[in-house]
Each structure stands twice: as C-alpha cells, then as structure tokens.
C-alpha positions as CSV (number, residue, x, y, z in Angstrom):
1,M,0.0,-0.3,-0.3
2,T,1.3,3.2,-1.2
3,K,2.1,6.5,1.6
4,S,-0.6,8.3,-0.1
5,K,-3.7,5.2,0.5
6,V,-2.5,5.4,4.0
7,L,-2.0,8.6,4.7
8,A,-5.9,8.7,3.1
9,A,-7.1,5.3,4.7
10,V,-5.8,7.1,7.6
11,G,-7.8,9.9,7.6
12,A,-11.2,8.2,7.2
13,L,-10.5,6.6,10.2
14,V,-9.7,10.6,11.8
15,A,-13.1,11.9,10.4
16,A,-15.2,8.5,11.7
17,G,-13.1,9.5,15.1
18,A,-14.4,12.8,15.5
19,L,-17.8,11.8,16.4
20,I,-16.5,9.6,19.5
21,G,-17.4,10.9,22.5
22,V,-15.8,13.7,24.8
23,T,-13.1,11.4,26.9
24,A,-11.5,8.0,26.0
25,A,-12.9,6.3,23.2
26,P,-14.3,2.8,22.3
27,A,-11.7,0.1,22.3
28,T,-11.4,-0.5,19.3
29,A,-13.6,0.6,15.8
30,G,-15.1,-2.3,13.7
31,D,-11.9,-1.7,11.7
32,G,-9.8,-2.5,14.5
33,T,-8.2,0.6,15.1
34,A,-7.6,2.1,18.5
35,Y,-8.3,5.4,20.3
36,N,-6.5,7.8,23.0
37,T,-8.7,10.9,22.5
38,K,-10.4,13.6,24.0
39,G,-12.6,17.0,23.1
40,Q,-12.7,20.1,23.9
41,Y,-12.7,24.0,22.9
42,I,-9.7,25.1,22.4
43,S,-8.3,29.0,21.9
44,Y,-7.2,29.8,18.5
45,S,-4.6,32.0,20.1
46,P,-2.9,30.1,23.1
47,D,0.0,31.3,25.4
48,A,2.5,29.0,27.1
49,G,0.7,29.8,30.7
50,M,-2.0,28.0,29.3
51,S,-2.7,24.2,31.2
52,T,-1.9,21.3,29.4
53,S,-4.4,18.9,28.8
54,C,-3.9,14.9,29.2
55,V,-6.0,11.9,28.4
56,T,-5.0,8.5,29.5
57,R,-6.7,4.8,28.3
58,P,-8.5,3.8,30.9
59,G,-7.4,0.8,32.2
60,G,-4.4,0.6,29.7
61,I,-5.0,-1.4,26.3
62,Y,-3.9,-5.3,25.8
63,L,-1.9,-5.1,21.8
64,A,-1.0,-8.2,20.2
65,A,2.8,-8.2,19.2
66,N,2.7,-6.6,15.6
67,N,3.9,-3.3,13.8
68,Y,1.3,-0.6,13.9
69,Y,0.5,2.8,12.2
70,W,0.3,4.9,15.6
71,T,-1.4,8.8,14.3
72,L,-1.3,11.8,16.2
73,T,-4.7,14.0,15.3
74,D,-6.7,16.9,15.4
75,S,-9.6,15.9,13.8
76,T,-12.0,18.9,14.0
77,Y,-8.8,21.0,12.0
78,D,-8.6,17.7,10.0
79,N,-5.2,17.1,10.6
80,I,-3.0,14.1,10.7
81,L,-0.7,15.6,12.5
82,S,1.9,12.1,11.6
83,V,1.5,9.2,11.5
84,R,4.8,6.4,12.9
85,E,5.1,3.0,11.9
86,I,6.3,1.2,15.0
87,Y,6.7,-2.3,16.1
88,L,5.0,-3.2,19.8
89,A,5.6,-6.4,21.3
90,A,2.4,-7.7,23.2
91,G,1.4,-6.9,26.5
92,W,-0.6,-4.5,28.3
93,Y,0.2,-0.6,27.3
94,D,-0.2,2.2,29.1
95,W,-1.6,5.1,26.8
96,V,-1.2,9.0,27.4
97,D,-1.9,12.1,25.2
98,C,-1.3,15.1,26.1
99,L,-2.1,18.7,24.4
100,Q,0.7,22.1,25.9
101,P,0.0,25.3,24.6
102,G,3.0,27.2,23.2
103,N,2.9,30.3,22.4
104,G,0.9,30.8,18.6
105,S,0.5,26.8,18.7
106,Y,0.6,23.6,20.3
107,T,2.2,20.2,20.8
108,E,0.3,17.5,21.3
109,T,1.9,14.6,22.4
110,S,1.6,10.4,22.3
111,S,3.1,8.1,25.0
112,L,2.6,4.1,25.1
113,H,4.5,2.6,27.9
114,L,4.5,-1.7,28.2
115,R,4.0,-1.9,31.6
116,G,6.9,-3.8,34.1
117,L,9.8,-2.7,31.6
118,A,11.6,0.1,32.0
119,G,11.4,3.1,28.8
120,S,8.8,4.6,26.9
121,A,7.6,5.4,22.9
122,Y,6.5,8.4,22.6
123,Q,5.8,10.5,19.7
124,R,4.9,14.5,19.3
125,S,4.2,16.3,16.9
126,T,3.1,20.9,16.6
127,F,-0.1,22.3,15.4
128,Y,-1.3,26.2,14.4
129,P,-4.7,26.3,14.9
130,C,-6.7,28.4,12.1
131,G,-6.7,31.6,13.6
132,C,-10.8,31.8,13.2
133,G,-11.7,31.5,16.9
134,T,-12.3,29.2,19.7
135,K,-13.0,25.6,18.4
136,W,-14.5,22.1,20.0
137,V,-11.2,20.4,18.9
138,V,-10.9,16.1,19.2
139,W,-7.2,15.0,19.9
140,G,-5.4,12.3,20.0
141,S,-3.6,8.8,18.6
142,N,-4.8,6.4,17.5
143,L,-3.3,2.9,16.8
144,R,-4.0,0.6,13.7
145,A,-1.8,-3.0,12.8
146,V,-0.1,-3.1,9.7
147,L,-1.3,-5.6,7.8
C-alpha cells in the first residue's frame, strides 16, 4: 500500500474518530483501530501560560505483537499531525496523550509504556490553530495494526 493510500485511509479513520464521545473513545472500532482521544474547546491564540490537557486510556490497552500505525490527530482541523509505523511487543500498555499550549501553537504528545519494562515510546507534533476563534477539537492518537 502506498504512503498516500495509507494517509487517505488514516484520514478516513480520523474523521470517524471525530464523532466519538468526549473523553476516551472505545477500545477498537470495527476496523480494528484503537483510540485515545479527548474533545475540548481550544483557543485560536494559545499561550504557554495555559494549562496542559491530558487523556489516559482507562485500564490501558492490550496489544498483540505487531507493527502498528500510530497516528496523532487533530480531527476538527482535519489534520493528521504525524503517522509513525512502530513495532510493539505483546502486552499491556499505558497510553497517555497530552496537549500543551505554547505561544501561538499546541504541542501534542502521545506515549505508550509497556507495563513491567523501563522506558516508553513517544511521539510528538506541533500544530497551529486556524486563527478563526475558539473551536471544539477532538485530538489524540490512534493505533491500527499494519496488515
């Protein structure tokens, strides 16, 4: 599958994810995608003095050993912030996503920590709001096994 087809497929998943509830989304969608997302109003003019917002996947997530597409999203602005292909060992993971305001931008981070082992996998991306007022944004990350 080409990178453009993967990104198109991920974009469709992101759009579907935008319709999910306000905090943590369901364990998996029908296509096998797992979500860790949060919906909230964000400012079009963030500054570094604003509070960081985080969402933690309740109970964590069990993953089979596989390669996964790990995608950071800002679905309201229809952005795929980054896609990383990563191999993850089988086990229970703690999954945390945070949105940190900066001066004129937001930095979204996602971390996966395999329980019982030291260290975590991290992914980070920055986005700039459109400047069109305060918006409701569903942000976070998702995991989908590479087929």
